[in-house]
C-alpha positions in Angstrom: 0.0 0.0 0.0 1.4 3.4 -1.0 1.1 6.2 1.7 -1.4 8.9 0.9 -0.1 11.6 -1.4 3.2 9.8 -2.3 4.1 8.0 -5.5 7.3 7.1 -7.3 8.7 10.1 -9.1 10.1 10.1 -12.6 13.6 10.0 -11.3 12.8 6.9 -9.2 12.5 5.0 -12.4 15.8 6.3 -13.8 18.9 4.2 -13.5 21.0 7.1 -12.3 18.7 7.7 -9.3 18.5 4.0 -8.4 22.3 3.8 -8.6 22.5 6.8 -6.3 20.3 5.2 -3.7 22.5 2.1 -3.7 25.8 4.1 -3.6 24.5 6.2 -0.7 23.3 3.0 1.1 19.7 4.4 1.3 18.2 0.9 1.5 20.2 0.2 4.6 19.0 3.4 6.2 15.4 2.3 5.4 16.0 -1.0 7.1 17.1 0.9 10.3 14.0 3.0 10.0 11.7 0.0 9.7 12.9 -1.3 13.1 11.0 1.6 14.7 7.7 0.8 13.0 4.7 -0.4 15.0 3.0 -2.5 12.3 4.0 -5.1 9.7 2.6 -2.9 6.9 4.6 0.0 8.3 7.8 -2.0 8.2 7.2 -3.0 4.5 6.5 0.7 3.6 9.7 1.8 5.3 11.8 -0.6 3.4 10.3 0.7 0.1 10.1 4.3 1.1 8.7 6.7 -1.5 9.9 10.2 -1.9 7.5 13.2 -2.1 7.3 14.6 -5.6 7.1 18.3 -4.5 8.1 20.7 -1.8 4.7 21.0 -0.1 4.5 17.2 0.3 7.9 17.1 2.0 7.0 19.9 4.3 3.7 18.1 5.2 5.6 14.9 6.1 8.0 16.9 8.3 5.1 18.6 10.1 3.4 15.2 10.7 6.7 13.9 12.1 7.0 16.8 14.6 3.4 16.8 15.7 3.2 13.1 16.4 6.6 13.2 18.1 5.3 15.8 20.6 2.2 13.7 21.2 4.2 10.5 21.7 6.1 12.2 24.5 2.9 13.5 26.1 1.1 10.2 26.3 2.2 7.9 29.1 3.8 4.8 27.5 3.7 6.4 24.0 1.3 6.0 21.2 0.2 2.4 20.8 -0.8 0.6 17.5 -2.1 -2.4 19.4 -5.1 -3.9 17.5 -4.0 -2.7 14.1 -3.6 -5.7 11.7 -2.6 -6.3 8.1 -5.9 -6.8 6.3 -4.7 -6.8 2.7 -5.3 -10.5 2.1 -8.6 -10.5 4.0 -9.9 -7.6 1.9 -8.7 -9.2 -1.3 -10.5 -12.4 -0.5 -13.7 -10.6 0.4 -13.7 -8.3 -2.6 -13.5 -11.4 -4.8 -16.5 -13.0 -3.2 -14.6 -15.3 -0.9 -15.4 -16.0 2.8 -13.0 -14.8 5.5 -12.3 -16.8 8.6 -13.5 -15.8 12.0 -10.0 -14.9 13.1 -9.6 -12.7 10.0 -13.0 -11.0 10.6 -12.1 -10.4 14.2 -8.9 -8.7 13.1 -11.0 -6.4 10.9 -13.1 -5.4 14.0 -10.0 -4.8 16.2 -8.4 -2.7 13.5 -11.5 -0.5 13.2 -11.6 -0.1 17.0 -7.9 0.8 17.1 -8.4 3.3 14.3 -11.2 5.0 16.3 -9.0 5.2 19.4 -6.0 6.7 17.5 -8.3 9.2 15.9 -9.4 10.4 19.3 -5.8 10.7 20.4 -4.5 12.8 17.5 -7.6 14.8 16.8 -6.7 18.5 17.6 -7.1 21.0 14.8 -5.0 23.7 16.6 -2.1 21.6 17.9 -2.0 18.8 15.3 -3.7 20.0 12.1 -1.8 17.7 9.7 -2.6 14.6 11.8 -6.2 15.6 12.2 -6.6 15.9 8.4 -5.6 12.2 8.0 -8.8 11.2 9.7 -11.0 14.1 8.8 -13.1 12.4 6.1 -12.9 8.8 7.3 -15.8 6.6 8.3 -14.8 4.6 11.5 -17.6 2.0 10.9 -18.9 1.4 14.4 -21.8 -0.7 13.2 -19.5 -3.1 11.4 -17.3 -3.4 14.4 -20.2 -4.1 16.8 -21.6 -6.8 14.5 -18.3 -8.6 14.2 -17.4 -8.4 17.9 -20.9 -9.5 18.9 -20.8 -12.6 16.7 -17.1 -13.6 17.3 -15.3 -14.6 20.5 -11.6 -14.4 21.3 -9.6 -16.4 18.8 -12.2 -16.0 16.0 -14.7 -18.6 17.3 -18.3 -17.9 16.4 -20.3 -17.2 19.5 -23.6 -19.0 20.3 -25.3 -15.6 20.5 -24.6 -14.9 16.8 -27.6 -17.0 15.7 -30.6 -18.7 17.4 -30.3 -21.6 15.0 -26.6 -22.0 15.8 -27.2 -21.8 19.5 -29.9 -24.6 19.3 -27.7 -26.9 17.2 -24.8 -26.5 19.6 -27.0 -27.2 22.6 -28.3 -30.5 21.0 -24.8 -31.5 20.0 -23.6 -30.9 23.6 -26.4 -33.0 25.1 -25.9 -35.9 22.7 -22.2 -35.8 23.2 -22.8 -36.0 27.0 -25.0 -39.1 26.6 -22.5 -40.9 24.4 -19.7 -40.2 26.9 -21.8 -41.6 29.7 -22.5 -44.8 27.8 -18.8 -45.2 26.9 -17.8 -44.8 30.6 -20.3 -47.5 31.6 -18.8 -49.9 29.0 -15.3 -49.2 30.4 -16.5 -50.2 33.8 -18.4 -53.3 32.6 -15.7 -54.7 30.3 -12.6 -53.5 32.2 -11.0 -57.0 32.2 -11.3 -57.3 28.4 -9.7 -53.9 27.7 -6.0 -53.2 27.0 -6.4 -49.6 28.2 -9.3 -47.9 30.0 -9.1 -44.8 27.8 -11.5 -43.6 25.1 -9.6 -42.7 21.9 -10.7 -41.6 18.4 -10.4 -43.3 15.1 -11.7 -41.6 11.9 -13.5 -39.1 14.1 -15.4 -41.8 16.0 -14.9 -42.8 19.7 -13.4 -46.3 20.2 -12.3 -48.5 23.1 -9.0 -50.5 23.2 -10.3 -54.1 23.3 -8.2 -57.3 23.5 -8.3 -59.2 20.2 -9.3 -62.5 21.9 -12.4 -60.7 23.4 -13.6 -59.2 20.1 -16.7 -61.5 20.0 -17.8 -60.5 23.5 -18.5 -56.8 22.7 -20.8 -55.8 19.8 -19.6 -52.9 17.7 -17.7 -51.7 14.6 -13.9 -52.2 14.4 -12.1 -49.1 13.1 -8.5 -50.1 13.5 -6.1 -52.5 15.2 -2.6 -52.3 16.6 0.5 -53.3 14.7 0.9 -56.5 16.7 -2.7 -57.4 16.2 -3.3 -57.9 19.9 -5.5 -54.8 20.3 -8.5 -53.8 18.2 -10.2 -50.3 18.4 -13.9 -50.9 18.5 -16.8 -48.4 18.4 -19.5 -50.0 20.6 -22.8 -50.7 19.0 -24.7 -48.8 21.6 -23.1 -45.4 20.6 -23.0 -45.8 16.9 -26.5 -44.2 16.4 -25.5 -41.4 18.7 -22.4 -40.9 16.7 -24.3 -40.7 13.5 -26.7 -38.1 15.0 -23.7 -36.0 16.2 -22.1 -36.1 12.8 -25.3 -34.8 11.3 -25.5 -32.0 13.9 -21.9 -31.1 13.3 -22.5 -30.8 9.6 -25.5 -28.5 10.3 -23.4 -26.4 12.7 -20.6 -26.0 10.1 -23.2 -25.0 7.5 -24.7 -22.4 9.9 -21.2 -21.0 10.8 -20.2 -20.7 7.1 -23.5 -18.9 6.5 -22.7 -16.4 9.2 -19.1 -15.9 8.0 -20.4 -15.4 4.5 -22.8 -12.7 5.7 -20.1 -10.9 7.6 -17.7 -11.1 4.6 -20.3 -9.4 2.5 -20.4 -6.6 5.0 -16.7 -6.2 4.8 -16.9 -6.2 1.0 -19.6 -3.5 1.1 -17.3 -1.3 3.3 -14.2 -2.1 1.3 -13.4 1.5 0.3 -13.9 2.9 3.8 -11.7 0.2 5.3 -9.0 0.8 2.7 -9.0 4.6 3.5 -8.8 3.8 7.2 -5.8 1.5 6.7 -4.1 4.2 4.5 -4.6 6.8 7.3 -3.2 4.3 9.9 -0.2 3.6 7.7 0.6 7.3 7.3 0.2 7.7 11.0 2.5 4.8 11.7 5.1 6.1 9.2 5.0 9.6 10.9 5.5 7.9 14.3 8.3 5.8 12.9 10.1 8.9 11.5 9.7 10.7 14.8 11.0 7.9 17.0 13.9 7.2 14.6 14.8 10.8 14.5 14.7 11.1 18.3 16.9 8.0 18.7 19.4 9.5 16.2 19.5 12.8 18.1 18.1 14.5 15.0 16.6 18.0 14.5 14.0 19.2 12.0 15.5 20.8 8.9 14.4 24.1 7.5 13.4 23.3 3.9 13.5 26.2 1.5 11.4 26.2 -1.6 13.8 28.6 -3.3 16.5 26.9 -5.3 19.0 29.5 -4.4 18.8 28.9 -0.7 22.1 28.0 1.1 23.1 24.6 2.4 23.9 24.8 6.2 24.7 21.8 8.3 26.2 22.3 11.8 28.0 19.2 13.1 26.3 16.8 10.7 26.8 13.1 11.5 26.5 10.2 9.1 23.3 8.4 10.2 24.6 5.0 9.3 27.8 5.6 11.4 25.6 6.8 14.3 23.7 3.5 14.0 26.9 1.6 14.1 28.2 3.6 17.1 25.0 3.2 19.1 23.9 -0.3 18.1 27.3 -2.0 17.5 29.4 0.0 20.0 31.5 1.3 17.2 33.8 4.3 17.2 32.3 7.8 17.9 31.2 9.7 14.9 33.2 12.8 14.0 30.7 15.5 12.9 31.3 17.8 9.9 30.0 21.4 9.4 29.0 22.6 6.0 27.9 26.0 4.9 27.5 26.7 1.2 26.2 30.1 0.3 23.5 30.7 -2.4 26.1 31.9 -4.9 28.2 28.8 -4.8 27.7 26.0 -7.3 30.7 23.7 -6.9 32.7 22.6 -3.9 36.0 20.7 -4.5 37.2 18.6 -1.5 40.8 17.6 -1.4 43.0 15.8 1.1 44.5 12.4 1.8 42.9 9.0 1.1 41.0 7.5 4.1 40.6 11.1 5.3 36.8 11.1 5.2 36.1 12.7 1.8 33.7 10.0 0.7 32.0 9.9 4.1 31.4 13.7 3.7 29.8 13.1 0.3 27.5 10.4 1.6 26.6 12.4 4.7 25.5 15.4 2.5 23.5 13.1 0.1 21.7 11.2 2.9 20.9 14.4 4.8 19.3 15.8 1.6 17.3 12.7 1.0 16.2 12.5 4.7 15.0 16.1 4.5 13.0 15.3 1.4 11.4 12.2 3.1 10.3 14.1 6.2 13.0 12.7 8.5 15.0 14.5 11.2 18.6 15.1 10.5 21.4 14.3 13.0 22.8 17.8 13.5 23.5 19.9 16.5 21.4 22.8 15.2 18.5 23.1 12.8 20.0 22.6 9.3 18.8 24.7 6.4 18.8 23.6 2.7 16.8 24.0 -0.5 14.3 21.2 -1.4 16.1 19.1 -4.0 14.1 17.3 -6.6 17.0 15.0 -7.4 20.2 13.7 -5.9 22.8 12.0 -8.1 26.1 10.4 -7.1 29.1 8.7 -8.7 30.9 7.1 -5.8 33.2 4.0 -5.8 34.9 1.8 -8.4 32.9 0.9 -11.6 35.5 -1.5 -12.9 33.8 -4.6 -14.5 35.5 -7.5 -16.2 32.2 -8.9 -17.5 31.2 -5.7 -19.2 34.8 -4.9 -20.3 34.8 -1.6 -18.4 37.8 0.0 -16.7 37.5 2.2 -13.7 37.7 5.3 -15.9 35.1 4.0 -18.3 32.7 3.1 -15.6 32.8 6.6 -14.1 32.4 8.3 -17.4 29.3 6.2 -18.3 27.7 6.9 -14.9 28.4 10.7 -15.2 26.8 10.5 -18.7 23.6 9.0 -17.2 23.6 11.8 -14.6 23.8 14.4 -17.4 20.9 12.8 -19.1 18.8 12.8 -15.9 19.6 16.4 -15.2 18.2 17.4 -18.6 14.9 15.6 -17.8 14.7 17.0 -14.2 12.7 20.0 -13.1 13.8 21.6 -9.9 17.1 21.9 -8.1 19.5 19.0 -8.0 22.5 17.9 -5.9 25.4 16.0 -7.6 28.1 14.1 -5.7 31.2 13.0 -7.5 34.0 11.0 -5.9 37.5 11.2 -7.4 36.3 13.0 -10.6 38.5 12.5 -13.6 40.5 9.7 -11.9 41.7 6.5 -13.6 43.5 8.0 -16.6 46.4 10.3 -17.6 46.6 13.0 -14.9 46.8 15.9 -17.3 43.9 14.7 -19.4 41.9 13.7 -16.3 42.4 17.0 -14.7 41.2 18.8 -17.8 38.2 16.6 -18.2 37.3 17.0 -14.5 37.5 20.8 -14.9 35.1 20.6 -17.8 32.7 18.4 -16.0 32.5 20.7 -13.0 32.1 23.7 -15.1 29.2 22.1 -16.9 27.5 21.0 -13.7 27.9 24.5 -12.3 25.3 25.5 -15.0 23.0 22.6 -14.6 22.9 21.6 -10.9 22.1 23.6 -7.8 25.2 22.2 -6.0 28.0 19.8 -7.0 30.4 18.4 -4.4 33.4 16.6 -5.8 36.5 15.0 -4.3 39.8 15.2 -6.1 43.6 15.1 -5.9 44.1 17.3 -8.9 45.9 20.6 -8.2 44.3 22.3 -11.2 40.9 21.9 -9.6 42.1 23.6 -6.4 42.8 26.8 -8.4 39.5 27.2 -10.2 38.0 29.1 -7.2 40.4 32.0 -7.9 39.0 32.5 -11.4 35.3 31.5 -10.9 33.4 32.8 -7.9 30.9 29.9 -8.1 33.7 27.5 -6.9 34.9 26.9 -3.4 37.7 24.7 -1.9 37.5 22.4 1.2 39.8 19.8 2.6 39.8 17.0 5.2 42.3 17.7 8.0 45.5 15.6 8.3 47.6 15.5 11.5 51.2 15.7 10.4 52.5 14.7 13.9 50.5 11.4 14.2 50.5 11.0 10.4 46.8 10.2 10.5 43.6 11.9 9.4 41.3 13.6 11.9 38.1 13.2 9.7 37.3 16.9 10.2 36.3 19.1 7.2 38.0 22.4 6.7 36.5 25.2 4.5 38.2 27.8 2.4 41.6 26.2 1.7 42.6 23.2 -0.4 44.3 20.2 1.2 47.4 18.1 0.4 47.2 14.5 -0.4 50.1 13.6 2.0 50.9 10.5 0.0 54.5 10.4 1.0 53.7 10.6 4.7 51.1 7.9 4.4 53.5 5.7 2.4 56.2 6.1 5.0 53.7 5.2 7.8 52.6 2.1 5.8 56.2 0.8 5.8 57.6 1.7 2.4 61.4 1.8 2.3 62.7 5.2 3.5 65.1 5.5 0.6 62.2 5.3 -1.8 60.2 8.0 0.1 63.2 10.3 0.3 63.9 10.0 -3.4 60.2 10.8 -4.1 60.5 14.0 -2.0 63.5 15.1 -4.1 61.5 14.6 -7.3 58.5 16.5 -5.7 60.7 19.5 -4.7 61.9 19.9 -8.2 58.5 19.5 -9.8 56.1 22.3 -10.9 53.7 21.7 -8.0 56.3 22.3 -5.2 55.4 25.9 -4.8 51.6 25.1 -4.6 52.3 22.5 -2.0 54.4 25.0 0.0 51.6 27.5 -0.2 49.0 25.0 1.0 51.2 24.1 3.9 51.5 27.7 5.0 47.7 28.2 4.7 47.2 25.1 6.9 49.5 26.5 9.6 47.7 29.8 9.4 44.3 28.2 9.7 45.5 26.1 12.7 46.6 29.3 14.5 43.3 31.0 13.7 41.3 28.0 14.9 43.2 27.9 18.2 42.5 31.6 18.7 38.9 31.1 17.8 38.6 28.2 20.3 40.2 30.3 23.1 37.7 33.2 22.3 34.8 30.8 22.3 35.9 29.3 25.7 36.3 32.8 27.2 32.8 33.7 25.8 31.3 30.6 27.4 32.9 31.4 30.8 31.6 34.9 30.5 28.1 33.8 29.7 28.2 31.3 32.7 29.4 34.1 35.0 26.7 36.4 33.7 24.1 33.8 34.3 25.4 33.1 37.8 25.2 36.8 38.6 21.7 37.0 37.4 20.7 34.0 39.5 22.3 35.5 42.6 20.7 38.9 42.0 17.3 37.3 41.6 17.9 35.2 44.7 18.8 38.4 46.7 15.8 40.2 45.3 13.5 37.4 46.4 15.2 37.4 49.8 14.7 41.2 50.2 11.1 40.9 49.3 10.7 38.1 51.8 12.4 40.1 54.5 10.2 43.1 53.7 7.1 41.0 53.8 8.1 39.6 57.2 8.9 43.0 58.5 5.5 44.3 57.4 3.8 41.4 59.2 5.8 42.0 62.4 5.1 45.7 62.3 1.4 45.2 61.9 1.5 42.7 64.8 3.5 45.2 66.9 1.0 48.0 66.1 -1.9 45.8 67.1 -0.2 44.8 70.4 0.7 48.4 71.1 -2.8 49.6 70.4 -4.2 47.0 72.8 -1.7 48.0 75.5 -2.5 51.7 75.1 -6.2 50.9 75.4 -5.5 49.0 78.6 -3.4 51.9 80.0 -6.2 54.4 79.1 -8.7 52.2 81.0 -6.4 52.1 84.0 -5.9 55.9 84.1 -9.6 56.5 83.9 -10.2 54.4 87.0 -11.3 56.4 90.0 -8.5 55.1 92.3 -5.8 56.0 89.8 -2.9 57.7 91.5 0.6 59.0 90.7 2.2 55.5 90.8 -0.3 54.2 88.2 0.4 57.2 86.1 4.2 56.8 86.4 3.9 53.1 85.5 1.7 53.9 82.6 4.1 56.5 81.4 7.0 54.0 81.5 5.0 51.5 79.4 4.0 54.2 76.9 7.7 55.0 76.5 8.5 51.3 75.9 5.7 51.1 73.4 6.8 54.2 71.7 10.4 53.0 71.4 9.4 49.6 70.2 7.0 50.9 67.5 9.2 53.8 66.5 10.3 53.2 62.9 14.0 53.1 62.4 14.8 56.0 60.1 17.8 55.7 57.9 20.6 57.7 59.3 21.8 60.3 56.9 25.5 60.9 57.2 26.1 64.7 57.1 29.2 65.9 58.9 28.2 69.5 58.3 24.9 69.7 60.2 24.9 72.0 63.3 21.6 72.8 65.0 20.7 76.5 64.9 18.1 78.6 66.8 14.7 77.9 65.2 15.6 74.4 63.8 13.2 71.6 64.3 15.0 68.7 66.1 14.2 65.5 67.9 15.0 65.0 71.7 16.4 61.5 71.9 15.4 61.0 75.6 11.8 61.9 74.9 11.5 60.7 71.4 9.6 63.9 70.6 10.1 66.7 68.1 10.9 70.2 69.4 12.3 73.5 68.4 15.7 75.0 69.4 15.0 78.2 71.4 18.6 79.1 72.3 22.2 77.7 72.4 24.6 78.1 75.4 27.7 80.2 75.1 30.0 77.2 75.0 27.8 75.6 72.3 27.4 72.4 74.3 23.7 72.8 75.5 20.5 73.7 73.9 17.3 75.1 75.3 14.5 73.2 73.6 10.7 73.6 73.6 8.6 70.5 73.3 5.0 71.6 73.3 4.5 73.6 76.6 7.7 72.2 78.1 11.1 73.9 78.0 14.2 72.0 78.9 18.0 72.3 78.6 19.6 69.3 77.0 23.1 68.4 75.9 24.3 69.1 72.4 24.6 65.4 71.5 21.2 64.5 73.0 19.3 65.7 69.9 19.2 64.8 66.2 17.7 66.3 63.1 14.3 65.0 62.0 15.9 63.1 59.2 18.3 61.3 61.6 21.5 63.4 61.3 23.7 63.8 64.3 25.1 67.3 65.2 28.7 68.0 64.8 30.5 68.1 68.2 33.5 70.4 68.2 36.2 68.0 69.4 39.1 69.2 71.5 42.4 67.4 72.1 42.6 66.7 75.8 44.6 64.3 78.0 42.2 62.8 80.4 43.6 61.2 83.5 40.3 60.2 85.1 36.8 60.5 83.9 34.7 62.3 86.5 31.1 63.5 86.7 30.4 67.1 86.3 30.7 68.9 89.7 27.8 71.1 90.5 28.4 74.1 92.8 26.2 74.5 95.9 24.9 77.8 94.6 22.0 77.6 92.1 23.0 78.5 88.6 21.8 77.9 85.0 24.0 74.7 84.7 22.5 73.0 87.8 18.9 74.0 87.3 16.3 72.2 85.3 12.7 73.2 84.6 10.1 70.4 84.3 7.0 72.4 84.6 4.2 71.4 82.2 5.5 67.8 81.9 3.8 64.7 83.2 5.6 62.7 85.9 6.9 60.0 83.5 8.2 62.7 81.0 9.9 64.6 83.8 11.5 61.3 85.0 13.2 60.8 81.6 14.6 64.3 81.6 15.8 64.1 85.2 17.4 60.6 84.8 19.5 61.8 81.9 20.7 64.9 83.8 21.3 63.2 87.2 23.7 60.7 85.6 25.9 63.6 84.4 26.1 65.7 87.6 27.4 65.4 91.1 26.3 67.8 93.8 22.9 69.5 94.1 20.4 69.9 91.3 17.6 72.4 91.5 14.4 71.0 90.0 11.6 73.6 89.3 8.3 71.7 89.3 5.9 74.4 90.5 3.3 74.1 93.2 -0.1 73.5 91.4 -1.9 70.4 92.7 1.3 68.9 93.9 1.0 65.7 91.8 4.2 66.4 89.9 6.2 67.1 93.0 4.9 64.0 94.9 5.4 61.8 91.9 9.0 63.0 91.3 10.0 62.7 94.9 8.5 59.2 95.2 10.6 58.2 92.1 13.7 59.9 93.3 13.6 58.2 96.7 13.8 54.8 94.8 17.1 55.8 93.1 20.2 54.5 94.8 22.4 57.4 93.7 20.2 60.1 95.4 21.5 61.2 98.8 18.7 63.5 100.0 15.9 65.7 98.7 14.9 69.1 100.2 12.8 72.1 99.3 14.7 75.1 97.9 15.3 78.3 99.8 12.6 80.9 99.6 14.7 82.9 97.2 15.3 79.9 95.0 11.6 78.9 94.6 10.7 77.5 98.0 8.1 74.7 97.8 7.9 75.0 94.0 11.5 73.8 93.6 13.2 70.7 95.0 17.0 70.4 95.6 18.3 66.9 94.9 21.7 65.9 96.2 23.6 63.3 94.2 26.1 61.0 95.9 
């Protein structure tokens, strides 16, 4: 069966194309491909793979390959073709009026069911339009499937439910058979002494007992057979003969009824012949697409970019020969050395030079197979997506055509094949690829070189691209006079005297015949004499130039590899920095989120505590101690919930009169009213309160610290500031207008810096401020005594505190 939309092209029938397929070992690749098929008909189709006849068909096959490959990965266990059978012979028999067996008809039903299941799996117009089209206009024949599965059991046996007549006949047969078996068992028990063996056997389809020959007259019946010795006869007892006859008649009726049912079902298959053929064709195309996808995945292939324009370039990055990949993976062969090819749209001929066994022929075959694989919808084993024009034909002349039977020399064989290629090119429409191995070889070097030049010049006009291998120096120089030509060479390691199998572009290669001859053990005198002849020959200067170009290319390649390595390290470093930056960003966001949560929790707790304090202060029995305790708690809440402002480093900030500042001890904003003469103290107003604070006890509202004028001093012992016993501005502090807890903060900061008396102006008023401060001061261990000030210093409105 031919896959839908594919048929042999004109070139498939030409001898040149068939020879090319054999030379490129395309049949061997098809055999490898067939091993990935899920059905027998798929395996046959893979081994006789047809090529699409136009660009659109090739692109459709490639899209089918990609779409089913993605689906195969998505489905657990992959796409299954279980239940799909080869129905060609069954359909052929039915269409000719024959009767199919129950097993064959059951295979038809299972195939129809499998087709419906696969249709549901692939049906998606958006994701898999090409696969959906395969089943778009197909009839899945559910009625035929139900009829066949209802009438047939596993193994193809016709079920009793298939026909009332059949069911009745089989029931009668079963009952009569049971009666006969019972009678036979009774005879075995009755005549046990006369029997050679107490086992019921069959002869000519009739049940018999093994009776001793001497007792033949004692049991009535019909003898069907006897043993070789004559001591045993096989007798059908008379009592079961009539039952046997009835069973034979029933068996004949059953067979007739079964054949009738099979005939009816075969007619149904014949009536749906076209629908079944279309379903099988769709399943075959689906199997081929899956085969291409799985084979390409196993090869490590990538989808090619097929261009409809004939002038499109050929680009293969690290192309590997698919047959060598198979040998490496399946047979544990040597790793495959990839080649990179880039032929611009303006080039028509590439001449590959270099030593024998260097990989020139493998390069030709790799290019040819890759082009054929792209045309057949296969993935190509490359490292990146290859790009190439759709080629209508691929022709090759590779190998030795010497034939004694046809009286052909090597040269004659090559010339006849190239002639067939020319004839095929004249009949071909569309771009073509031509591959020539050792063009012009096998004759006089000067004439062969001239003929090879002429052949390549001709192919430059007729073919899209010609790739040829050669040892002729004249062909290496054509590129300098014709821009359509380019040189390439296979690399040769002069130190190890062995090829590296890598393809180099832009410069010709040397044959290195003398080095190879020396490695193969040829006498050194012979090799040295050959070198002398070569140095005096006309090609010596060309060989020297090529050697210089190779050395230059090697240096450039090393520099390019170093640059590529540096670029790779730079990209890795850049990627690592991005990862670390993203990680730090995520961490910062997480910390900020946690901070917001903790701040909201702290605010809620603070609000709850403030509400509790307010309730306590509003209680009728609230006194100064409760107020003092509440004030301390408020200060703790304020310090805990106070946001930490970023500290602005500004070494030039000095508070001035009128500036708004923050008093650190109170945590409140205030205004500078005056500055002491020595510049070390500030008089600050916070609301109704005025107080004198040290220069470093304040900060700006944006968090800047004031500049303290430093002096160079030698301090022998740090002492507290000594306060004179006479009231002055330095030892007097005014806390009028403050609450008890606010005054405590101001006094605590001042008392720790002074020794001697401190005059505290608190006023008389209700006396709550005075009582609260004295109660607090009496609890401080560094307070010696507390007295009222003299009448002239404030009397009862001022307290004098003596610090130890």
